[in-house]
ROKE-172590 format. One record per residue (C-alpha): residue number from 1; x, z, y negated. Coordinates in nm, 2 decimals. Layout:
# ROKE-172590
REC   num        x        z        y
REC   NUM        X        Z        Y
...
END
This chain:
# ROKE-172590
REC   num        x        z        y
REC     1    -2.79    -1.68    -0.60
REC     2    -2.58    -1.96    -0.79
REC     3    -2.78    -2.09    -1.12
REC     4    -2.75    -2.37    -1.31
REC     5    -2.61    -2.20    -1.63
REC     6    -2.29    -2.05    -1.39
REC     7    -2.25    -2.43    -1.25
REC     8    -1.87    -2.52    -1.22
REC     9    -1.71    -2.83    -1.14
REC    10    -1.91    -3.13    -1.07
REC    11    -2.24    -3.00    -1.17
REC    12    -2.13    -2.90    -1.51
REC    13    -1.98    -3.26    -1.57
REC    14    -2.22    -3.47    -1.46
REC    15    -2.60    -3.54    -1.49
REC    16    -2.86    -3.44    -1.25
REC    17    -3.16    -3.62    -1.06
REC    18    -3.42    -3.48    -1.28
REC    19    -3.65    -3.46    -0.95
REC    20    -3.38    -3.29    -0.79
REC    21    -3.35    -3.04    -1.02
REC    22    -3.72    -2.99    -1.01
REC    23    -3.71    -2.94    -0.65
REC    24    -3.39    -2.70    -0.69
REC    25    -3.57    -2.47    -0.93
REC    26    -3.90    -2.46    -0.70
REC    27    -3.63    -2.38    -0.43
REC    28    -3.51    -2.07    -0.64
REC    29    -3.84    -1.94    -0.68
REC    30    -3.88    -1.96    -0.31
REC    31    -3.55    -1.78    -0.23
REC    32    -3.61    -1.51    -0.50
REC    33    -3.94    -1.46    -0.29
REC    34    -3.75    -1.43     0.06
REC    35    -3.89    -1.73     0.16
REC    36    -3.57    -1.87     0.29
REC    37    -3.71    -2.13     0.51
REC    38    -3.90    -2.28     0.25
REC    39    -3.62    -2.29     0.00
REC    40    -3.41    -2.45     0.26
REC    41    -3.66    -2.73     0.30
REC    42    -3.67    -2.76    -0.09
REC    43    -3.31    -2.75    -0.14
REC    44    -3.26    -3.04     0.16
REC    45    -3.49    -3.26    -0.02
REC    46    -3.30    -3.22    -0.37
REC    47    -2.99    -3.29    -0.17
REC    48    -3.14    -3.62    -0.05
REC    49    -3.25    -3.74    -0.41
REC    50    -2.86    -3.62    -0.52
REC    51    -2.62    -3.59    -0.23
REC    52    -2.35    -3.45    -0.42
REC    53    -2.58    -3.17    -0.58
REC    54    -2.30    -2.87    -0.51
REC    55    -2.54    -2.61    -0.63
REC    56    -2.80    -2.69    -0.40
REC    57    -2.55    -2.70    -0.09
REC    58    -2.42    -2.35    -0.23
REC    59    -2.78    -2.22    -0.24
REC    60    -2.87    -2.36     0.07
REC    61    -2.57    -2.19     0.25
REC    62    -2.69    -1.86     0.10
REC    63    -3.02    -1.92     0.29
REC    64    -2.86    -2.01     0.59
REC    65    -2.66    -1.68     0.62
REC    66    -2.96    -1.46     0.53
REC    67    -3.13    -1.61     0.82
REC    68    -2.81    -1.60     1.03
REC    69    -2.78    -1.96     1.05
REC    70    -2.43    -1.96     1.03
REC    71    -2.29    -2.26     1.15
REC    72    -2.52    -2.44     0.87
REC    73    -2.40    -2.21     0.61
REC    74    -2.07    -2.28     0.67
REC    75    -2.08    -2.67     0.69
REC    76    -2.25    -2.67     0.32
REC    77    -2.00    -2.44     0.18
REC    78    -1.73    -2.63     0.32
REC    79    -1.90    -2.96     0.16
REC    80    -1.87    -2.76    -0.18
REC    81    -1.52    -2.68    -0.14
REC    82    -1.43    -3.03    -0.06
REC    83    -1.61    -3.16    -0.39
REC    84    -1.51    -2.87    -0.60
REC    85    -1.16    -2.73    -0.47
REC    86    -1.13    -2.51    -0.76
REC    87    -1.45    -2.30    -0.69
REC    88    -1.43    -1.95    -0.64
REC    89    -1.77    -1.85    -0.57
REC    90    -1.80    -2.09    -0.26
REC    91    -1.49    -1.87    -0.09
REC    92    -1.68    -1.57    -0.20
REC    93    -1.98    -1.69     0.01
REC    94    -1.74    -1.78     0.31
REC    95    -1.63    -1.41     0.27
REC    96    -2.01    -1.27     0.31
REC    97    -2.09    -1.50     0.61
REC    98    -1.75    -1.37     0.78
REC    99    -1.92    -0.99     0.70
REC   100    -2.24    -1.09     0.87
REC   101    -2.03    -1.21     1.18
REC   102    -1.84    -0.91     1.17
REC   103    -1.52    -1.08     1.10
REC   104    -1.39    -0.85     0.87
REC   105    -1.00    -0.98     0.84
REC   106    -1.14    -1.31     0.80
REC   107    -1.39    -1.18     0.51
REC   108    -1.09    -1.03     0.37
REC   109    -0.88    -1.35     0.35
REC   110    -1.17    -1.53     0.20
REC   111    -1.22    -1.26    -0.12
REC   112    -0.86    -1.30    -0.17
REC   113    -0.87    -1.65    -0.22
REC   114    -1.19    -1.65    -0.42
REC   115    -0.98    -1.40    -0.66
REC   116    -0.66    -1.65    -0.63
REC   117    -0.90    -1.93    -0.81
REC   118    -1.03    -1.64    -1.05
REC   119    -0.86    -1.29    -1.09
REC   120    -1.13    -1.15    -1.27
REC   121    -1.43    -1.23    -1.03
REC   122    -1.60    -0.89    -1.01
REC   123    -1.83    -0.94    -0.69
REC   124    -1.52    -1.05    -0.49
REC   125    -1.31    -0.77    -0.64
REC   126    -1.60    -0.54    -0.52
REC   127    -1.64    -0.69    -0.18
REC   128    -1.25    -0.67    -0.12
REC   129    -1.23    -0.30    -0.23
REC   130    -1.53    -0.24     0.00
REC   131    -1.38    -0.42     0.32
REC   132    -1.01    -0.25     0.26
REC   133    -1.16     0.09     0.22
REC   134    -1.36     0.05     0.52
REC   135    -1.08    -0.12     0.76
REC   136    -0.82     0.15     0.64
REC   137    -1.01     0.45     0.62
REC   138    -1.14     0.66     0.95
REC   139    -1.48     0.63     0.92
REC   140    -1.58     0.48     1.24
REC   141    -1.83     0.20     1.12
REC   142    -1.62    -0.10     1.05
REC   143    -1.29     0.07     1.21
REC   144    -1.45     0.08     1.57
REC   145    -1.60    -0.25     1.54
REC   146    -1.32    -0.50     1.48
REC   147    -1.01    -0.33     1.31
REC   148    -0.71    -0.50     1.41
REC   149    -0.36    -0.36     1.49
REC   150    -0.16    -0.43     1.16
REC   151     0.18    -0.36     1.34
REC   152     0.11    -0.65     1.58
REC   153    -0.11    -0.90     1.41
REC   154    -0.02    -1.27     1.35
REC   155    -0.18    -1.55     1.13
REC   156    -0.29    -1.87     1.25
REC   157    -0.02    -2.13     1.11
REC   158    -0.16    -2.49     1.09
REC   159     0.05    -2.75     0.99
REC   160    -0.06    -3.14     0.98
REC   161    -0.37    -3.06     1.18
REC   162    -0.17    -2.88     1.46
REC   163    -0.16    -2.55     1.57
REC   164     0.18    -2.38     1.49
REC   165     0.08    -2.04     1.57
REC   166    -0.22    -1.83     1.65
REC   167    -0.37    -1.54     1.54
REC   168    -0.47    -1.25     1.79
REC   169    -0.56    -0.90     1.74
REC   170    -0.63    -0.56     1.92
REC   171    -0.96    -0.42     1.89
REC   172    -1.04    -0.04     1.85
REC   173    -1.40    -0.09     2.02
REC   174    -1.51     0.01     2.36
REC   175    -1.81     0.01     2.54
REC   176    -1.94     0.30     2.34
REC   177    -2.00     0.10     2.07
REC   178    -2.21    -0.14     2.25
REC   179    -2.56    -0.01     2.24
REC   180    -2.73     0.01     2.59
REC   181    -2.70    -0.31     2.79
REC   182    -2.59    -0.09     3.08
REC   183    -2.66    -0.36     3.32
REC   184    -2.46    -0.63     3.16
REC   185    -2.18    -0.36     3.11
REC   186    -2.16    -0.29     3.48
REC   187    -2.11    -0.68     3.56
REC   188    -1.86    -0.71     3.29
REC   189    -1.66    -0.40     3.45
REC   190    -1.67    -0.54     3.80
REC   191    -1.59    -0.90     3.70
REC   192    -1.36    -0.86     3.40
REC   193    -1.21    -0.51     3.35
REC   194    -1.12    -0.45     3.70
REC   195    -0.89    -0.77     3.71
REC   196    -0.73    -0.70     3.38
REC   197    -0.65    -0.33     3.43
REC   198    -0.65    -0.32     3.80
REC   199    -0.53    -0.63     3.91
REC   200    -0.32    -0.45     4.22
REC   201    -0.67    -0.27     4.37
REC   202    -0.85    -0.62     4.39
REC   203    -0.57    -0.76     4.56
REC   204    -0.51    -0.48     4.80
REC   205    -0.85    -0.60     4.93
REC   206    -0.79    -0.99     4.96
REC   207    -0.99    -1.03     4.62
REC   208    -0.86    -1.33     4.45
REC   209    -0.82    -1.25     4.10
REC   210    -1.07    -1.43     3.84
REC   211    -0.93    -1.65     3.57
REC   212    -1.27    -1.72     3.35
REC   213    -1.62    -1.57     3.31
REC   214    -1.86    -1.77     3.11
REC   215    -2.13    -1.54     2.87
REC   216    -2.44    -1.73     2.83
REC   217    -2.77    -1.67     2.66
REC   218    -2.95    -1.67     2.34
REC   219    -2.74    -1.66     2.00
REC   220    -2.69    -1.33     1.83
REC   221    -2.68    -1.11     2.11
REC   222    -2.37    -0.97     2.12
REC   223    -2.12    -1.22     2.32
REC   224    -1.85    -1.19     2.06
REC   225    -1.88    -0.81     1.99
REC   226    -1.87    -0.77     2.37
REC   227    -1.52    -0.94     2.38
REC   228    -1.37    -0.67     2.13
REC   229    -1.55    -0.40     2.35
REC   230    -1.35    -0.55     2.66
REC   231    -1.03    -0.58     2.48
REC   232    -1.06    -0.22     2.40
REC   233    -1.14    -0.11     2.72
REC   234    -0.85    -0.29     2.87
REC   235    -0.60    -0.27     2.59
REC   236    -0.55    -0.64     2.58
REC   237    -0.50    -0.85     2.27
REC   238    -0.74    -1.13     2.17
REC   239    -0.72    -1.46     2.08
REC   240    -1.05    -1.63     1.93
REC   241    -0.99    -2.00     1.99
REC   242    -1.21    -2.17     1.69
REC   243    -1.34    -2.52     1.77
REC   244    -1.26    -2.64     1.40
REC   245    -0.90    -2.51     1.42
REC   246    -0.86    -2.69     1.79
REC   247    -1.06    -3.00     1.73
REC   248    -0.85    -3.29     1.50
REC   249    -0.91    -3.62     1.39
REC   250    -0.58    -3.77     1.47
REC   251    -0.47    -3.88     1.83
REC   252    -0.28    -3.61     2.04
REC   253    -0.35    -3.31     1.80
REC   254    -0.66    -3.16     1.96
REC   255    -0.47    -3.13     2.32
REC   256    -0.15    -3.00     2.15
REC   257    -0.36    -2.76     1.96
REC   258    -0.54    -2.64     2.31
REC   259    -0.17    -2.63     2.44
REC   260    -0.06    -2.40     2.15
REC   261    -0.33    -2.12     2.21
REC   262    -0.27    -2.11     2.59
REC   263     0.12    -2.10     2.51
REC   264     0.05    -1.81     2.23
REC   265    -0.16    -1.59     2.49
REC   266     0.13    -1.59     2.74
REC   267     0.34    -1.44     2.47
REC   268     0.11    -1.16     2.43
REC   269    -0.01    -1.08     2.76
REC   270    -0.25    -0.90     2.88
REC   271    -0.44    -1.15     2.67
REC   272    -0.80    -1.25     2.64
REC   273    -0.86    -1.56     2.51
REC   274    -1.24    -1.62     2.38
REC   275    -1.39    -1.97     2.35
REC   276    -1.69    -1.92     2.12
REC   277    -1.98    -2.21     2.13
REC   278    -1.79    -2.36     2.47
REC   279    -2.04    -2.64     2.49
REC   280    -1.90    -2.80     2.19
REC   281    -1.56    -2.82     2.30
REC   282    -1.61    -2.84     2.67
REC   283    -1.88    -3.10     2.64
REC   284    -1.98    -3.33     2.95
REC   285    -1.74    -3.63     2.96
REC   286    -2.00    -3.92     2.96
REC   287    -2.08    -4.16     2.72
REC   288    -1.87    -4.39     2.51
REC   289    -1.76    -4.41     2.16
REC   290    -1.44    -4.29     1.95
REC   291    -1.60    -3.92     1.95
REC   292    -1.69    -3.92     2.28
REC   293    -1.32    -4.04     2.39
REC   294    -1.12    -3.77     2.17
REC   295    -1.35    -3.51     2.31
REC   296    -1.30    -3.63     2.67
REC   297    -0.92    -3.60     2.62
REC   298    -0.98    -3.26     2.49
REC   299    -1.17    -3.16     2.79
REC   300    -0.89    -3.32     3.03
REC   301    -0.63    -3.07     2.83
REC   302    -0.86    -2.80     2.88
REC   303    -0.89    -2.83     3.24
REC   304    -0.50    -2.87     3.29
REC   305    -0.44    -2.54     3.09
REC   306    -0.71    -2.36     3.32
REC   307    -0.55    -2.50     3.63
REC   308    -0.23    -2.39     3.50
REC   309    -0.33    -2.05     3.44
REC   310    -0.52    -2.03     3.78
REC   311    -0.19    -2.09     3.95
REC   312    -0.01    -1.82     3.76
REC   313    -0.23    -1.60     3.58
REC   314     0.05    -1.43     3.38
REC   315    -0.20    -1.14     3.25
REC   316    -0.42    -1.42     3.09
REC   317    -0.82    -1.39     3.10
REC   318    -1.01    -1.68     2.97
REC   319    -1.38    -1.61     2.82
REC   320    -1.62    -1.87     2.69
REC   321    -1.97    -1.81     2.55
REC   322    -2.26    -2.06     2.52
REC   323    -2.66    -2.07     2.43
REC   324    -2.63    -2.38     2.60
REC   325    -2.45    -2.38     2.97
REC   326    -2.62    -2.71     3.10
REC   327    -2.41    -2.90     2.84
REC   328    -2.07    -2.78     2.94
REC   329    -1.87    -3.02     3.16
REC   330    -1.92    -2.95     3.54
REC   331    -1.56    -2.95     3.61
REC   332    -1.54    -2.67     3.36
REC   333    -1.79    -2.46     3.58
REC   334    -1.65    -2.46     3.92
REC   335    -1.51    -2.15     4.10
REC   336    -1.15    -2.06     3.95
REC   337    -1.24    -2.17     3.60
REC   338    -1.57    -2.06     3.45
REC   339    -1.72    -2.02     3.79
REC   340    -1.87    -1.67     3.74
REC   341    -2.18    -1.66     3.46
REC   342    -2.29    -1.35     3.28
REC   343    -2.63    -1.36     3.13
REC   344    -2.64    -1.17     2.79
REC   345    -3.03    -1.13     2.74
REC   346    -3.20    -1.03     2.44
REC   347    -3.22    -0.67     2.35
REC   348    -3.55    -0.51     2.53
REC   349    -3.73    -0.23     2.34
REC   350    -3.46     0.06     2.44
REC   351    -3.17    -0.15     2.34
REC   352    -3.37    -0.25     2.01
REC   353    -3.41     0.14     1.93
REC   354    -3.02     0.20     2.04
REC   355    -2.91    -0.09     1.81
REC   356    -3.13     0.06     1.50
REC   357    -2.99     0.39     1.56
REC   358    -2.62     0.25     1.58
REC   359    -2.66     0.06     1.30
REC   360    -2.78     0.30     1.04
REC   361    -2.55     0.56     1.20
REC   362    -2.34     0.61     0.85
REC   363    -2.67     0.54     0.65
REC   364    -2.82     0.79     0.41
REC   365    -3.14     0.77     0.60
REC   366    -3.50     0.95     0.53
REC   367    -3.79     0.99     0.81
REC   368    -3.71     0.71     1.01
REC   369    -3.96     0.63     1.32
REC   370    -3.68     0.42     1.51
REC   371    -3.93     0.37     1.79
REC   372    -4.17     0.17     1.56
REC   373    -3.90    -0.03     1.45
REC   374    -3.78    -0.11     1.78
REC   375    -4.16    -0.25     1.84
REC   376    -4.18    -0.43     1.49
REC   377    -3.87    -0.62     1.63
REC   378    -4.02    -0.71     1.97
REC   379    -3.86    -1.07     2.04
REC   380    -3.55    -1.03     1.77
REC   381    -3.18    -1.04     1.85
REC   382    -2.91    -0.80     1.79
REC   383    -2.78    -0.99     1.51
REC   384    -3.10    -1.00     1.35
REC   385    -3.15    -0.60     1.39
REC   386    -2.78    -0.55     1.23
REC   387    -2.87    -0.79     0.92
REC   388    -3.22    -0.61     0.89
REC   389    -3.02    -0.27     0.86
REC   390    -2.74    -0.40     0.64
REC   391    -2.99    -0.55     0.40
REC   392    -3.23    -0.25     0.41
REC   393    -2.93    -0.06     0.28
REC   394    -2.91    -0.32     0.00
REC   395    -3.26    -0.22    -0.15
REC   396    -3.18     0.14    -0.31
REC   397    -2.80     0.03    -0.40
REC   398    -3.00    -0.22    -0.62
REC   399    -3.24     0.01    -0.74
REC   400    -2.97     0.27    -0.81
REC   401    -2.78     0.01    -1.01
REC   402    -3.06    -0.04    -1.21
REC   403    -3.22     0.29    -1.28
REC   404    -2.89     0.51    -1.21
REC   405    -3.13     0.73    -0.96
REC   406    -2.99     0.77    -0.61
REC   407    -3.23     0.77    -0.32
REC   408    -3.25     0.75     0.08
REC   409    -3.30     0.46     0.29
REC   410    -3.68     0.46     0.38
REC   411    -3.90     0.35     0.63
REC   412    -4.06     0.09     0.43
REC   413    -3.72    -0.07     0.34
REC   414    -3.66    -0.14     0.68
REC   415    -4.03    -0.27     0.73
REC   416    -3.99    -0.48     0.43
REC   417    -3.68    -0.66     0.56
REC   418    -3.81    -0.73     0.89
REC   419    -4.10    -0.92     0.72
REC   420    -3.85    -1.12     0.52
REC   421    -3.61    -1.18     0.80
REC   422    -3.80    -1.27     1.09
REC   423    -3.69    -1.35     1.43
REC   424    -3.40    -1.59     1.48
REC   425    -3.50    -1.63     1.84
REC   426    -3.86    -1.78     1.82
REC   427    -3.77    -2.11     1.70
REC   428    -3.47    -2.12     1.95
REC   429    -3.69    -2.05     2.25
REC   430    -3.92    -2.34     2.15
REC   431    -3.64    -2.58     2.11
REC   432    -3.48    -2.49     2.43
REC   433    -3.77    -2.54     2.64
REC   434    -3.77    -2.88     2.58
REC   435    -3.43    -2.94     2.71
REC   436    -3.44    -2.70     3.05
REC   437    -3.81    -2.68     3.15
REC   438    -3.98    -3.00     3.33
REC   439    -4.30    -3.12     3.21
REC   440    -4.58    -3.34     3.35
REC   441    -4.70    -3.67     3.10
REC   442    -4.97    -3.86     3.15
REC   443    -4.88    -4.26     3.11
REC   444    -5.05    -4.58     3.15
REC   445    -4.91    -4.77     3.44
REC   446    -5.05    -5.11     3.52
REC   447    -5.41    -4.99     3.38
REC   448    -5.42    -4.66     3.56
REC   449    -5.34    -4.32     3.44
REC   450    -5.01    -4.19     3.61
REC   451    -4.86    -3.83     3.60
REC   452    -4.51    -3.85     3.54
REC   453    -4.28    -3.55     3.57
REC   454    -3.98    -3.56     3.32
REC   455    -3.72    -3.32     3.45
REC   456    -3.48    -3.13     3.18
REC   457    -3.15    -3.13     3.18
REC   458    -3.07    -2.86     3.44
REC   459    -2.98    -2.98     3.78
REC   460    -3.13    -2.80     4.08
REC   461    -2.83    -2.62     4.10
REC   462    -2.80    -2.49     3.74
REC   463    -3.16    -2.39     3.76
REC   464    -3.06    -2.14     4.04
REC   465    -2.73    -2.02     3.86
REC   466    -2.86    -2.00     3.52
REC   467    -3.20    -1.85     3.66
REC   468    -3.22    -1.56     3.44
REC   469    -3.21    -1.80     3.13
REC   470    -3.47    -2.04     3.28
REC   471    -3.68    -1.74     3.33
REC   472    -3.67    -1.60     3.00
REC   473    -3.73    -1.93     2.83
REC   474    -4.02    -2.00     3.02
REC   475    -4.17    -1.67     2.96
REC   476    -4.08    -1.61     2.61
REC   477    -4.20    -1.95     2.47
REC   478    -4.53    -1.96     2.63
REC   479    -4.86    -1.90     2.42
REC   480    -4.94    -1.61     2.59
REC   481    -4.60    -1.41     2.51
REC   482    -4.58    -1.53     2.18
REC   483    -4.96    -1.41     2.09
REC   484    -4.85    -1.04     2.25
REC   485    -4.57    -1.03     2.06
REC   486    -4.77    -1.13     1.73
REC   487    -5.01    -0.85     1.79
REC   488    -4.74    -0.59     1.87
REC   489    -4.53    -0.70     1.53
REC   490    -4.85    -0.68     1.34
REC   491    -4.96    -0.35     1.43
REC   492    -4.59    -0.22     1.40
REC   493    -4.56    -0.34     1.06
REC   494    -4.88    -0.26     0.92
REC   495    -5.03    -0.01     1.11
REC   496    -4.82     0.24     1.33
END
């Protein structure tokens, strides 16, 4: 956490509103007590009073990152970088966020950027060394996850808002690195892997080769992780199409960037193009305004590129991921584009237990009851579990740094982090329920009480197509289910 004593740039050279400073200090106390939601609220209040309070943005970003709210964390750090271009700890935090998202190459680049600003910045040095050792060494934990093929890797090059070259990578992961999820793996094998590895087999039976598949479901449950496993299974190259690199404020650049990504894929076939948060790019073309105008053009270009690949696949497979499939333009969801949809559910008990075992396989553990951990994290996402394991390992590391005594990671370390971290899905289910579940409201019409049914965002066809998600949201946002979850978590955390 960044304190006022170490403030850089603007905060060091200008006076800070006393009330904002008071809120900032209270937020710091909440942060130190692992009350991250409370800290975020207090930092937000401080920012409203003093909109240029960069340290508040910085520490709020840290809080968001700990809660796996990466988009909000990145937005805050981006703001710090804009008002403090010479900051070295802002790139450092971006590196940490990249690590949390398993983007180790991206983390490495951010740590190098921090050191270019301050060559003596020890935290960045330490993190960079760890990343390089993990990526280069034979130890499987990181290398099997996202290590890229250095012989063939390229870098993204953007000039004046236009993508001149797109980074792509090879993956060493396979389905062996994906804990449980057997039903999802089967669907992926039939709908994606066969089409990439054995297109002639499908053609022999008159099967039309698929072009695109949509992964949908709650956030943090392995959509991006699965892409790297698919790439490893098929030996295909991967292009991660990042929305912030594609969309540009100047007319025409967004369309050119979209075309550049597909062109890069054609040069590196077989290739998987992965569009995360597809709803942000392929949003419904309706409404007006300048923003809607250039986003409509972006969707139109997207459709053209997809049509071009459909007519001549050329070894390209496009996969999109979204938490809100109902917000995607219907034209993108038709057959031949993203017509196939695969639901990526949150982990059940068996998958949560497997996730704890997998994420701790290289940790020095004491006696750990993985079944109890799986029960205590009922309703947690895969990303929540990965973060809990990572942060539990930090507890004995910090103790050793202070005392010089080494010990194994204990059960109490995991339980402590589960209490502090919480589930990122609880709030998501409650929020999404408002969008997709119809509800009956009583209104007074002409002096009489009238019941009016307000439909959610889903059309009748979408309710059928995305039935697994709709069913999941209804069940897991219900009061009875929340009560059961609360009881199970309580007993697992405090009793057995």
